[in-house]
C-alpha atoms as a printed R data frame, in Angstrom:
    type eleno elety resid chain resno       x      y       z
1   ATOM     1    CA   UNK     A     1   0.000  0.000   0.000
2   ATOM     2    CA   UNK     A     2   1.187  3.507  -0.819
3   ATOM     3    CA   UNK     A     3   0.750  5.805   2.173
4   ATOM     4    CA   UNK     A     4  -0.367  9.262   1.094
5   ATOM     5    CA   UNK     A     5  -0.563 12.378   3.272
6   ATOM     6    CA   UNK     A     6  -2.465 15.564   2.399
7   ATOM     7    CA   UNK     A     7  -1.499 19.128   3.285
8   ATOM     8    CA   UNK     A     8  -4.262 21.616   2.441
9   ATOM     9    CA   UNK     A     9  -5.922 24.431   4.354
10  ATOM    10    CA   UNK     A    10  -9.443 23.426   3.255
11  ATOM    11    CA   UNK     A    11 -11.076 20.726   5.362
12  ATOM    12    CA   UNK     A    12 -13.499 19.750   2.571
13  ATOM    13    CA   UNK     A    13 -10.587 19.161   0.180
14  ATOM    14    CA   UNK     A    14  -8.765 16.995   2.730
15  ATOM    15    CA   UNK     A    15 -11.906 14.953   3.368
16  ATOM    16    CA   UNK     A    16 -12.563 14.530  -0.347
17  ATOM    17    CA   UNK     A    17  -9.015 13.393  -1.029
18  ATOM    18    CA   UNK     A    18  -9.163 10.905   1.829
19  ATOM    19    CA   UNK     A    19 -12.272  9.366   0.285
20  ATOM    20    CA   UNK     A    20 -10.796  9.309  -3.231
21  ATOM    21    CA   UNK     A    21  -7.492  7.791  -2.133
22  ATOM    22    CA   UNK     A    22  -9.147  5.014  -0.192
23  ATOM    23    CA   UNK     A    23 -11.364  4.281  -3.199
24  ATOM    24    CA   UNK     A    24  -8.324  3.778  -5.460
25  ATOM    25    CA   UNK     A    25  -7.435  0.557  -3.698
26  ATOM    26    CA   UNK     A    26  -3.672  0.367  -3.442
27  ATOM    27    CA   UNK     A    27  -3.416  3.687  -1.602
28  ATOM    28    CA   UNK     A    28  -3.802  4.420   2.079
29  ATOM    29    CA   UNK     A    29  -4.538  7.783   3.690
30  ATOM    30    CA   UNK     A    30  -1.605  8.470   6.022
31  ATOM    31    CA   UNK     A    31  -2.751 11.722   7.609
32  ATOM    32    CA   UNK     A    32  -3.655 15.343   7.006
33  ATOM    33    CA   UNK     A    33  -2.324 18.778   7.907
34  ATOM    34    CA   UNK     A    34  -3.996 22.162   7.535
35  ATOM    35    CA   UNK     A    35  -1.218 24.549   6.508
36  ATOM    36    CA   UNK     A    36   2.254 25.233   5.216
37  ATOM    37    CA   UNK     A    37   3.707 26.321   8.537
38  ATOM    38    CA   UNK     A    38   4.818 23.160  10.324
39  ATOM    39    CA   UNK     A    39   4.380 20.997   7.214
40  ATOM    40    CA   UNK     A    40   7.937 19.679   7.427
41  ATOM    41    CA   UNK     A    41   7.474 18.485  11.005
42  ATOM    42    CA   UNK     A    42   4.214 16.825   9.975
43  ATOM    43    CA   UNK     A    43   5.896 14.922   7.126
44  ATOM    44    CA   UNK     A    44   8.757 13.868   9.383
45  ATOM    45    CA   UNK     A    45   6.321 12.491  11.956
46  ATOM    46    CA   UNK     A    46   3.941 10.736   9.544
47  ATOM    47    CA   UNK     A    47   6.589  9.497   7.069
48  ATOM    48    CA   UNK     A    48   4.231  9.087   4.081
49  ATOM    49    CA   UNK     A    49   5.357  7.567   0.808
50  ATOM    50    CA   UNK     A    50   3.934 10.592  -1.029
51  ATOM    51    CA   UNK     A    51   2.589 13.942   0.173
52  ATOM    52    CA   UNK     A    52  -0.036 15.925  -1.727
53  ATOM    53    CA   UNK     A    53   0.631 19.611  -1.072
54  ATOM    54    CA   UNK     A    54  -1.481 22.660  -1.899
55  ATOM    55    CA   UNK     A    55   0.238 25.758  -3.315
56  ATOM    56    CA   UNK     A    56  -2.068 28.538  -2.134
57  ATOM    57    CA   UNK     A    57  -2.289 28.538   1.664
58  ATOM    58    CA   UNK     A    58  -2.670 31.589   3.925
59  ATOM    59    CA   UNK     A    59   0.010 30.925   6.547
60  ATOM    60    CA   UNK     A    60   2.842 29.763   4.268
61  ATOM    61    CA   UNK     A    61   2.531 28.988   0.580
62  ATOM    62    CA   UNK     A    62   3.088 25.453  -0.623
63  ATOM    63    CA   UNK     A    63   6.288 26.161  -2.506
64  ATOM    64    CA   UNK     A    64   7.950 27.498   0.641
65  ATOM    65    CA   UNK     A    65   6.538 24.513   2.539
66  ATOM    66    CA   UNK     A    66   7.965 22.205  -0.152
67  ATOM    67    CA   UNK     A    67  11.401 23.721   0.428
68  ATOM    68    CA   UNK     A    68  11.031 23.166   4.184
69  ATOM    69    CA   UNK     A    69   9.980 19.552   3.682
70  ATOM    70    CA   UNK     A    70  12.854 18.706   1.338
71  ATOM    71    CA   UNK     A    71  15.354 20.478   3.581
72  ATOM    72    CA   UNK     A    72  14.180 18.348   6.492
73  ATOM    73    CA   UNK     A    73  13.848 15.132   4.465
74  ATOM    74    CA   UNK     A    74  15.564 15.244   1.055
75  ATOM    75    CA   UNK     A    75  14.061 11.893   0.074
76  ATOM    76    CA   UNK     A    76  10.475 13.063   0.615
77  ATOM    77    CA   UNK     A    77   8.237 12.763  -2.440
78  ATOM    78    CA   UNK     A    78   5.835 15.669  -2.830
79  ATOM    79    CA   UNK     A    79   3.199 16.242  -5.496
80  ATOM    80    CA   UNK     A    80   1.620 19.687  -5.750
81  ATOM    81    CA   UNK     A    81  -2.181 19.487  -5.891
82  ATOM    82    CA   UNK     A    82  -3.631 22.938  -6.411
83  ATOM    83    CA   UNK     A    83  -6.030 25.256  -8.227
84  ATOM    84    CA   UNK     A    84  -3.126 27.399  -9.479
85  ATOM    85    CA   UNK     A    85  -1.834 26.921 -13.007
86  ATOM    86    CA   UNK     A    86   0.214 30.121 -13.208
87  ATOM    87    CA   UNK     A    87   3.549 29.726 -14.953
88  ATOM    88    CA   UNK     A    88   5.579 30.889 -11.972
89  ATOM    89    CA   UNK     A    89   3.911 28.464  -9.518
90  ATOM    90    CA   UNK     A    90   4.370 25.514 -11.886
91  ATOM    91    CA   UNK     A    91   7.979 26.452 -12.673
92  ATOM    92    CA   UNK     A    92   9.043 27.110  -9.079
93  ATOM    93    CA   UNK     A    93   7.402 23.957  -7.737
94  ATOM    94    CA   UNK     A    94   9.140 21.666 -10.226
95  ATOM    95    CA   UNK     A    95  12.455 23.509  -9.928
96  ATOM    96    CA   UNK     A    96  12.314 23.243  -6.126
97  ATOM    97    CA   UNK     A    97  11.889 19.474  -6.306
98  ATOM    98    CA   UNK     A    98   8.193 18.623  -6.542
99  ATOM    99    CA   UNK     A    99   7.602 15.185  -8.075
100 ATOM   100    CA   UNK     A   100   4.485 16.342  -9.878
101 ATOM   101    CA   UNK     A   101   2.006 19.156 -10.407
102 ATOM   102    CA   UNK     A   102  -1.716 18.401 -10.639
103 ATOM   103    CA   UNK     A   103  -4.762 20.676 -10.793
104 ATOM   104    CA   UNK     A   104  -7.353 19.908  -8.103
105 ATOM   105    CA   UNK     A   105 -10.288 19.344 -10.444
106 ATOM   106    CA   UNK     A   106  -8.388 16.638 -12.327
107 ATOM   107    CA   UNK     A   107  -9.981 13.161 -12.512
108 ATOM   108    CA   UNK     A   108  -8.957 10.788  -9.737
109 ATOM   109    CA   UNK     A   109  -7.056  8.748 -12.352
110 ATOM   110    CA   UNK     A   110  -4.730 11.720 -12.936
111 ATOM   111    CA   UNK     A   111  -4.139 12.239  -9.216
112 ATOM   112    CA   UNK     A   112  -3.467  8.524  -8.748
113 ATOM   113    CA   UNK     A   113  -1.097  8.490 -11.746
114 ATOM   114    CA   UNK     A   114   0.885 11.384 -10.243
115 ATOM   115    CA   UNK     A   115   1.204  9.510  -6.944
116 ATOM   116    CA   UNK     A   116   2.346  6.315  -8.675
117 ATOM   117    CA   UNK     A   117   4.922  8.274 -10.688
118 ATOM   118    CA   UNK     A   118   6.269  9.912  -7.535
119 ATOM   119    CA   UNK     A   119   6.665  6.522  -5.869
120 ATOM   120    CA   UNK     A   120   8.998  5.325  -8.615
121 ATOM   121    CA   UNK     A   121  10.855  8.631  -8.755
122 ATOM   122    CA   UNK     A   122   9.349 10.104 -11.928
123 ATOM   123    CA   UNK     A   123   8.057 13.680 -12.188
124 ATOM   124    CA   UNK     A   124   4.420 13.778 -13.314
125 ATOM   125    CA   UNK     A   125   2.920 16.542 -15.430
126 ATOM   126    CA   UNK     A   126  -0.048 16.503 -17.776
127 ATOM   127    CA   UNK     A   127   0.616 17.788 -21.297
128 ATOM   128    CA   UNK     A   128  -0.855 21.178 -20.390
129 ATOM   129    CA   UNK     A   129   1.207 21.572 -17.210
130 ATOM   130    CA   UNK     A   130   4.334 20.466 -19.072
131 ATOM   131    CA   UNK     A   131   3.648 23.109 -21.733
132 ATOM   132    CA   UNK     A   132   3.283 25.766 -19.024
133 ATOM   133    CA   UNK     A   133   6.499 24.624 -17.347
134 ATOM   134    CA   UNK     A   134   8.534 24.533 -20.554
135 ATOM   135    CA   UNK     A   135   7.183 27.925 -21.643
136 ATOM   136    CA   UNK     A   136   8.250 29.486 -18.344
137 ATOM   137    CA   UNK     A   137  11.594 27.670 -18.349
138 ATOM   138    CA   UNK     A   138  12.407 29.174 -21.710
139 ATOM   139    CA   UNK     A   139  12.033 32.799 -20.583
140 ATOM   140    CA   UNK     A   140  13.890 34.999 -18.136
141 ATOM   141    CA   UNK     A   141  12.126 35.630 -14.847
142 ATOM   142    CA   UNK     A   142  11.602 39.053 -13.310
143 ATOM   143    CA   UNK     A   143  13.860 40.183 -10.483
144 ATOM   144    CA   UNK     A   144  12.105 40.856  -7.154
145 ATOM   145    CA   UNK     A   145  12.339 44.639  -7.755
146 ATOM   146    CA   UNK     A   146  11.009 44.366 -11.317
147 ATOM   147    CA   UNK     A   147   8.082 42.320 -10.044
148 ATOM   148    CA   UNK     A   148   7.391 44.952  -7.362
149 ATOM   149    CA   UNK     A   149   7.412 47.746  -9.940
150 ATOM   150    CA   UNK     A   150   5.011 45.875 -12.231
151 ATOM   151    CA   UNK     A   151   2.735 45.045  -9.284
152 ATOM   152    CA   UNK     A   152   2.482 48.718  -8.287
153 ATOM   153    CA   UNK     A   153   2.043 49.737 -11.932
154 ATOM   154    CA   UNK     A   154  -0.926 47.347 -12.071
155 ATOM   155    CA   UNK     A   155  -2.636 49.604  -9.520
156 ATOM   156    CA   UNK     A   156  -2.639 52.459 -12.027
157 ATOM   157    CA   UNK     A   157   0.257 54.384 -10.467
158 ATOM   158    CA   UNK     A   158   2.458 56.724 -12.486
159 ATOM   159    CA   UNK     A   159   6.226 56.265 -12.574
160 ATOM   160    CA   UNK     A   160   6.611 59.009  -9.984
161 ATOM   161    CA   UNK     A   161   4.047 57.361  -7.717
162 ATOM   162    CA   UNK     A   162   5.708 53.969  -8.122
163 ATOM   163    CA   UNK     A   163   9.038 55.504  -7.127
164 ATOM   164    CA   UNK     A   164   7.522 57.144  -4.056
165 ATOM   165    CA   UNK     A   165   5.810 53.914  -3.045
166 ATOM   166    CA   UNK     A   166   8.985 51.822  -3.382
167 ATOM   167    CA   UNK     A   167  11.491 54.454  -2.254
168 ATOM   168    CA   UNK     A   168  13.383 54.598  -5.564
169 ATOM   169    CA   UNK     A   169  13.897 57.331  -8.165
170 ATOM   170    CA   UNK     A   170  11.579 57.848 -11.106
171 ATOM   171    CA   UNK     A   171  14.492 57.066 -13.435
172 ATOM   172    CA   UNK     A   172  15.043 53.723 -11.642
173 ATOM   173    CA   UNK     A   173  11.362 52.936 -12.153
174 ATOM   174    CA   UNK     A   174  11.732 53.549 -15.895
175 ATOM   175    CA   UNK     A   175  14.762 51.245 -16.050
176 ATOM   176    CA   UNK     A   176  12.979 48.453 -14.133
177 ATOM   177    CA   UNK     A   177   9.910 48.779 -16.355
178 ATOM   178    CA   UNK     A   178  12.031 48.634 -19.508
179 ATOM   179    CA   UNK     A   179  13.778 45.468 -18.305
180 ATOM   180    CA   UNK     A   180  10.460 43.925 -17.258
181 ATOM   181    CA   UNK     A   181   8.895 44.689 -20.649
182 ATOM   182    CA   UNK     A   182  11.824 42.954 -22.373
183 ATOM   183    CA   UNK     A   183  11.719 39.863 -20.145
184 ATOM   184    CA   UNK     A   184   7.945 39.542 -20.457
185 ATOM   185    CA   UNK     A   185   7.928 40.213 -24.192
186 ATOM   186    CA   UNK     A   186   5.513 43.098 -23.639
187 ATOM   187    CA   UNK     A   187   5.225 46.249 -25.718
188 ATOM   188    CA   UNK     A   188   3.489 48.419 -23.150
189 ATOM   189    CA   UNK     A   189   2.476 48.647 -19.491
190 ATOM   190    CA   UNK     A   190  -0.964 47.076 -19.916
191 ATOM   191    CA   UNK     A   191   0.440 44.049 -21.740
192 ATOM   192    CA   UNK     A   192   3.217 43.689 -19.155
193 ATOM   193    CA   UNK     A   193   0.688 43.687 -16.311
194 ATOM   194    CA   UNK     A   194  -1.465 41.084 -18.082
195 ATOM   195    CA   UNK     A   195   1.497 38.755 -18.719
196 ATOM   196    CA   UNK     A   196   2.818 39.259 -15.171
197 ATOM   197    CA   UNK     A   197  -0.575 38.194 -13.803
198 ATOM   198    CA   UNK     A   198  -0.627 35.110 -16.035
199 ATOM   199    CA   UNK     A   199   2.839 34.113 -14.828
200 ATOM   200    CA   UNK     A   200   2.009 34.614 -11.171
201 ATOM   201    CA   UNK     A   201   4.111 37.699 -10.455
202 ATOM   202    CA   UNK     A   202   0.985 39.633  -9.497
203 ATOM   203    CA   UNK     A   203  -1.681 37.941  -7.332
204 ATOM   204    CA   UNK     A   204  -5.009 37.718  -9.164
205 ATOM   205    CA   UNK     A   205  -7.060 37.224  -5.986
């Protein structure tokens, strides 16, 4: 039996996954945890074969929790199970060592396939998630400051207002915007904001 743990801040999701896993047959529900903070200690105590980990959690996001888990137990096998399909979330999760990335509304067969792949050491991605990952891998990411500038620009602020908000000069804002436009392949501010949202640099909710 493959022992599977679930880390997700929604009780209904944890309960649903417990039911689905037990229905698969060769999988056993090993335990559940409600957040990213303390996730590593939970995994160390439960010692599951595979952990399903949400990305979007209020206390600590799943990618940071993934890093904690793998720092504490490098051999841990973690599959991201989430509603987020933004390029940056997919890219960072796989780059940080996730053994798979699955969208929550996927059929149980997909979730089970990701778990089985993790068990044997293979990284699982559907064709769509793989496309997202490879697209993001092929482009340069924004620096933290460039992402901040774009995020403030998304609020309708002028260059001067962005500079005042971030404590940098208006000229520095122009330079960061120019670099961000180039990296995002955008021709103007509106397009840059749209692409940055799609790639997860700017929260959409």
